[in-house]
BATORLO-225568 format. One record per atom (N, C-alpha, C, O, CB): y, x, z; atom name. Coordinates in steps of 0.2 Angstrom, whole numbers, always signed. Glycine has a CB too. Layout:
// residues N
R, py, px, pz, pase
R, Y, X, Z, CA
...
//
This chain:
// residues 82
R, py, px, pz, pase
R, +98, +47, -175, N
R, +101, +45, -169, CA
R, +96, +46, -164, C
R, +90, +44, -166, O
R, +103, +38, -168, CB
R, +97, +50, -159, N
R, +92, +50, -154, CA
R, +92, +46, -147, C
R, +97, +44, -145, O
R, +91, +57, -153, CB
R, +86, +44, -146, N
R, +86, +39, -140, CA
R, +86, +43, -133, C
R, +82, +48, -132, O
R, +80, +34, -141, CB
R, +90, +41, -129, N
R, +89, +43, -121, CA
R, +83, +41, -118, C
R, +82, +35, -118, O
R, +94, +41, -117, CB
R, +80, +46, -115, N
R, +73, +44, -111, CA
R, +77, +41, -105, C
R, +82, +42, -102, O
R, +68, +52, -108, CB
R, +73, +35, -104, N
R, +74, +31, -98, CA
R, +71, +35, -92, C
R, +65, +37, -91, O
R, +72, +23, -98, CB
R, +76, +37, -88, N
R, +73, +41, -82, CA
R, +74, +36, -76, C
R, +80, +33, -75, O
R, +76, +49, -81, CB
R, +68, +34, -73, N
R, +69, +30, -67, CA
R, +70, +35, -61, C
R, +66, +38, -58, O
R, +63, +26, -66, CB
R, +76, +34, -58, N
R, +78, +38, -52, CA
R, +78, +34, -46, C
R, +82, +29, -46, O
R, +85, +42, -52, CB
R, +74, +36, -42, N
R, +73, +32, -35, CA
R, +80, +34, -31, C
R, +83, +39, -31, O
R, +67, +34, -32, CB
R, +81, +29, -27, N
R, +87, +30, -22, CA
R, +85, +33, -16, C
R, +79, +32, -14, O
R, +91, +22, -20, CB
R, +90, +36, -12, N
R, +89, +40, -6, CA
R, +93, +36, -1, C
R, +99, +35, -2, O
R, +91, +47, -6, CB
R, +90, +34, +5, N
R, +94, +31, +9, CA
R, +92, +34, +16, C
R, +87, +38, +17, O
R, +92, +23, +8, CB
R, +96, +33, +22, N
R, +95, +36, +28, CA
R, +96, +30, +33, C
R, +101, +27, +33, O
R, +100, +42, +29, CB
R, +91, +30, +38, N
R, +90, +25, +42, CA
R, +90, +28, +49, C
R, +85, +32, +51, O
R, +84, +21, +41, CB
R, +95, +26, +54, N
R, +95, +29, +60, CA
R, +92, +25, +65, C
R, +94, +20, +67, O
R, +102, +30, +63, CB
R, +86, +26, +68, N
R, +81, +22, +72, CA
R, +85, +20, +78, C
R, +84, +15, +81, O
R, +74, +27, +73, CB
R, +90, +25, +81, N
R, +94, +23, +86, CA
R, +98, +16, +85, C
R, +101, +13, +90, O
R, +99, +28, +88, CB
R, +99, +14, +79, N
R, +104, +8, +78, CA
R, +99, +2, +76, C
R, +102, -2, +73, O
R, +108, +10, +72, CB
R, +92, +2, +78, N
R, +88, -3, +76, CA
R, +85, -6, +83, C
R, +82, -2, +87, O
R, +81, +0, +71, CB
R, +87, -13, +84, N
R, +84, -16, +89, CA
R, +77, -18, +88, C
R, +74, -19, +82, O
R, +89, -22, +89, CB
R, +73, -20, +94, N
R, +66, -23, +93, CA
R, +61, -17, +92, C
R, +62, -12, +95, O
R, +66, -27, +87, CB
R, +56, -18, +88, N
R, +50, -13, +89, CA
R, +50, -7, +84, C
R, +45, -4, +84, O
R, +43, -18, +87, CB
R, +56, -7, +81, N
R, +57, -1, +76, CA
R, +56, -4, +68, C
R, +56, +1, +63, O
R, +52, +5, +78, CB
R, +54, -10, +67, N
R, +53, -12, +61, CA
R, +60, -14, +58, C
R, +64, -17, +61, O
R, +48, -18, +61, CB
R, +61, -11, +51, N
R, +67, -12, +48, CA
R, +66, -15, +40, C
R, +60, -14, +38, O
R, +72, -6, +48, CB
R, +70, -18, +36, N
R, +70, -19, +29, CA
R, +72, -12, +25, C
R, +76, -8, +27, O
R, +74, -25, +27, CB
R, +68, -12, +20, N
R, +70, -7, +15, CA
R, +77, -8, +13, C
R, +78, -14, +11, O
R, +66, -7, +9, CB
R, +81, -3, +13, N
R, +88, -3, +12, CA
R, +89, -7, +4, C
R, +94, -10, +3, O
R, +91, +4, +13, CB
R, +84, -5, +0, N
R, +85, -7, -7, CA
R, +82, -14, -9, C
R, +85, -18, -12, O
R, +82, -2, -12, CB
R, +75, -15, -6, N
R, +71, -21, -9, CA
R, +70, -26, -3, C
R, +69, -32, -4, O
R, +64, -19, -13, CB
R, +71, -23, +2, N
R, +71, -28, +9, CA
R, +64, -30, +11, C
R, +63, -34, +16, O
R, +74, -34, +8, CB
R, +58, -26, +8, N
R, +52, -27, +11, CA
R, +52, -24, +19, C
R, +56, -20, +21, O
R, +47, -23, +7, CB
R, +48, -26, +23, N
R, +48, -24, +30, CA
R, +44, -19, +31, C
R, +38, -19, +30, O
R, +47, -30, +35, CB
R, +47, -14, +34, N
R, +44, -7, +36, CA
R, +42, -7, +42, C
R, +47, -7, +46, O
R, +49, -1, +34, CB
R, +36, -6, +45, N
R, +35, -7, +52, CA
R, +31, +0, +54, C
R, +27, +2, +50, O
R, +30, -14, +55, CB
R, +33, +3, +60, N
R, +30, +9, +62, CA
R, +22, +7, +64, C
R, +18, +12, +64, O
R, +35, +11, +69, CB
R, +21, +1, +65, N
R, +14, -2, +66, CA
R, +9, -2, +61, C
R, +3, -2, +62, O
R, +14, -9, +68, CB
R, +12, -2, +55, N
R, +8, -2, +49, CA
R, +6, +5, +47, C
R, +10, +9, +45, O
R, +12, -5, +43, CB
R, -1, +6, +48, N
R, -4, +12, +46, CA
R, -9, +11, +40, C
R, -13, +15, +38, O
R, -9, +13, +52, CB
R, -8, +5, +35, N
R, -12, +5, +29, CA
R, -9, +9, +23, C
R, -13, +10, +19, O
R, -13, -1, +28, CB
R, -3, +11, +23, N
R, +0, +13, +18, CA
R, +1, +9, +11, C
R, +0, +11, +5, O
R, -3, +20, +16, CB
R, +1, +2, +13, N
R, +2, -2, +8, CA
R, +9, -3, +6, C
R, +11, -4, +0, O
R, -1, -9, +10, CB
R, +14, -3, +11, N
R, +20, -5, +11, CA
R, +25, +2, +10, C
R, +29, +2, +6, O
R, +22, -8, +18, CB
R, +23, +7, +13, N
R, +25, +13, +13, CA
R, +21, +19, +14, C
R, +16, +19, +18, O
R, +31, +13, +18, CB
R, +23, +25, +12, N
R, +19, +31, +14, CA
R, +22, +36, +16, C
R, +27, +37, +12, O
R, +14, +33, +9, CB
R, +21, +41, +20, N
R, +24, +47, +24, CA
R, +24, +52, +18, C
R, +19, +52, +15, O
R, +21, +49, +31, CB
R, +30, +55, +17, N
R, +30, +61, +12, CA
R, +32, +67, +15, C
R, +29, +73, +13, O
R, +35, +59, +7, CB
R, +35, +66, +20, N
R, +38, +73, +24, CA
R, +40, +72, +31, C
R, +43, +67, +33, O
R, +45, +77, +19, CB
R, +38, +77, +35, N
R, +39, +76, +43, CA
R, +43, +82, +44, C
R, +41, +87, +42, O
R, +33, +76, +49, CB
R, +48, +82, +48, N
R, +52, +88, +52, CA
R, +51, +89, +58, C
R, +53, +84, +62, O
R, +59, +87, +51, CB
R, +49, +94, +62, N
R, +48, +94, +68, CA
R, +53, +100, +71, C
R, +54, +105, +68, O
R, +40, +95, +70, CB
R, +56, +99, +78, N
R, +60, +103, +81, CA
R, +56, +104, +88, C
R, +55, +100, +92, O
R, +67, +100, +82, CB
R, +54, +111, +88, N
R, +49, +111, +95, CA
R, +43, +107, +94, C
R, +39, +108, +89, O
R, +54, +109, +101, CB
R, +42, +103, +99, N
R, +37, +98, +100, CA
R, +39, +91, +97, C
R, +34, +87, +97, O
R, +34, +98, +107, CB
R, +45, +90, +96, N
R, +47, +84, +95, CA
R, +48, +82, +88, C
R, +52, +86, +85, O
R, +52, +82, +99, CB
R, +46, +77, +85, N
R, +49, +74, +79, CA
R, +56, +74, +78, C
R, +60, +71, +82, O
R, +46, +67, +78, CB
R, +58, +76, +72, N
R, +65, +76, +70, CA
R, +67, +71, +66, C
R, +70, +66, +68, O
R, +68, +83, +67, CB
R, +65, +71, +59, N
R, +65, +67, +54, CA
R, +58, +65, +51, C
R, +53, +69, +52, O
R, +70, +71, +49, CB
R, +58, +59, +48, N
R, +53, +58, +44, CA
R, +55, +55, +37, C
R, +60, +52, +37, O
R, +49, +52, +47, CB
R, +52, +57, +32, N
R, +54, +54, +24, CA
R, +47, +50, +23, C
R, +42, +52, +23, O
R, +56, +62, +17, CB
R, +50, +44, +21, N
R, +44, +39, +19, CA
R, +46, +36, +12, C
R, +52, +36, +10, O
R, +43, +32, +24, CB
R, +41, +34, +8, N
R, +42, +31, +2, CA
R, +40, +24, +1, C
R, +34, +23, +3, O
R, +38, +35, -3, CB
R, +45, +19, -1, N
R, +44, +12, -1, CA
R, +39, +12, -7, C
R, +41, +14, -12, O
R, +50, +9, -2, CB
R, +33, +9, -6, N
R, +29, +7, -11, CA
R, +31, +2, -16, C
R, +28, +1, -21, O
R, +24, +6, -7, CB
R, +35, -2, -14, N
R, +38, -8, -18, CA
R, +43, -6, -23, C
R, +42, -8, -29, O
R, +41, -13, -13, CB
R, +48, -3, -20, N
R, +53, +0, -25, CA
R, +54, +7, -27, C
R, +58, +9, -31, O
R, +60, -3, -23, CB
R, +50, +11, -23, N
R, +50, +18, -24, CA
R, +56, +22, -21, C
R, +58, +28, -23, O
R, +50, +19, -32, CB
R, +60, +19, -17, N
R, +65, +22, -13, CA
R, +62, +26, -8, C
R, +58, +25, -4, O
R, +70, +17, -11, CB
R, +66, +33, -8, N
R, +65, +37, -2, CA
R, +70, +36, +4, C
R, +76, +36, +3, O
R, +67, +43, -4, CB
R, +66, +35, +9, N
R, +70, +34, +15, CA
R, +69, +40, +21, C
R, +63, +41, +23, O
R, +68, +26, +18, CB
R, +75, +42, +23, N
R, +75, +47, +28, CA
R, +76, +43, +34, C
R, +80, +38, +35, O
R, +82, +52, +27, CB
R, +71, +44, +39, N
R, +72, +41, +46, CA
R, +74, +46, +51, C
R, +71, +51, +52, O
R, +65, +38, +48, CB
R, +79, +45, +54, N
R, +82, +50, +60, CA
R, +83, +46, +66, C
R, +83, +39, +66, O
R, +90, +53, +57, CB
R, +84, +49, +71, N
R, +85, +47, +78, CA
R, +80, +47, +83, C
R, +79, +44, +88, O
R, +88, +41, +78, CB
R, +75, +51, +80, N
R, +68, +52, +84, CA
R, +70, +56, +91, C
R, +68, +55, +96, O
R, +62, +55, +80, CB
R, +75, +61, +90, N
R, +76, +66, +96, CA
R, +80, +63, +101, C
R, +80, +64, +107, O
R, +79, +72, +94, CB
R, +84, +58, +99, N
R, +89, +55, +104, CA
R, +84, +49, +108, C
R, +85, +48, +114, O
R, +96, +51, +100, CB
R, +79, +46, +104, N
R, +75, +42, +109, CA
R, +70, +46, +114, C
R, +69, +44, +119, O
R, +71, +37, +104, CB
R, +67, +52, +112, N
R, +63, +55, +116, CA
R, +67, +58, +122, C
R, +64, +60, +126, O
R, +59, +59, +113, CB
R, +74, +59, +121, N
R, +78, +63, +126, CA
R, +80, +57, +132, C
R, +82, +58, +137, O
R, +84, +67, +123, CB
R, +80, +51, +129, N
R, +83, +46, +133, CA
R, +79, +43, +139, C
R, +81, +38, +143, O
R, +85, +39, +128, CB
//
């Protein structure tokens, strides 16, 4: 009898920044830890990928350090155009 290897698969979430009120902070969709754009320590999250269109930031992929979820942040272009 073979045991299946336990594979920890992290979830992928998308957060549209145009739907967030306030200073841009939001809770992680999985664990609820507050992710703030002002936090530069990388204790709560870390940036894993950036996508740029022209000179503008289009998307940002971050990793929640608490639960391991990958979060895609969108809505940058709409904010810069407004």
